[in-house]
N, C-alpha and C positions, 0 to 999 in steps of 0.2 A: 175359438170364439174371441173376438177382439173387444177389449174394454174401451168404453168411451172416455175421451179426455176432455176436460173443460178447456175453453179458449185460453184462460189465464195459464193453465199448466202447459199447454202447447207453446205459448209465448215464452214462458220461463225456460222450457227445454231448448227452444231455438236460441234464446239469448246465451244459454250455457254452451251450446254446441258451435255457435258461429266462430268464436275465436279459435277453438281447436281445429275447426274445419279450414279456416283461413291459413293456418300455419302447418297443416298436415301434408304429408307426401301423398302420392296418388293412392297407394294401398290403404293408408289410414282414412283418406277421404271416402273411399268406397265403403269401408267398414262403418264409418260414421253415418253415411247416407243410408245404408241398408238398415241400420238400427233405427234411424229416424222414420223411415218408411214403415217398418214393422210396428213401431210404437204409435205413430199418429195416423197411419192409413193414407198419407198424402201420396200423390203420384210422384214418380221419380223426377220429372221435369219441374214440378212445382216445388218440391223439396230443395232441389238445387238452386232454384231462383231465390227461395227464402234464405238459404244459407249464404248465398253470395251477396245479398243485399244487407248492408249493415244497419240501415234505417228503413222504417216503413215510410214510403213517400206518399201513400194514399191518405188523404184527409177527407172523411165522409162529410164533414161540415162545410167544406169548401165547395161552392158551386161554380160552374162555368158561367161566364157572362155571355150574353148574346153578341155576336159579331155586329159591328156597326159599319155602315158605309156612308160616304158623303154623296148626297143626291141633291142637286140644285142648290148648293150652298148650305144645306141643313143636314144634320146627322139623323140617320134612321136605321132601324134594324132590318134584318133580312125578311122578317115577317111583314114589316111595313112595305117593303119592296114587292113582295109577293101579292099584296093587295092592290098595288098600282097596276099590275099587269092585266 
């Protein structure tokens, strides 16, 4: 039976393992990866991605803006263009 980890404890564990993983040889990397997978329940690919990325680039507060195009000398969004058709 696997125990549930909180998000903060997983983040702390990842922060602690990233530096070791970065400088480890292949055998040590496999060992670190296996321990992380057993502890957190992450899939192998996801764990590798998290260990290789030194920073979280995802910002949930940041939203994408709508693409804008020039039509007839004015700026309009793609939704405005769809209404014109």
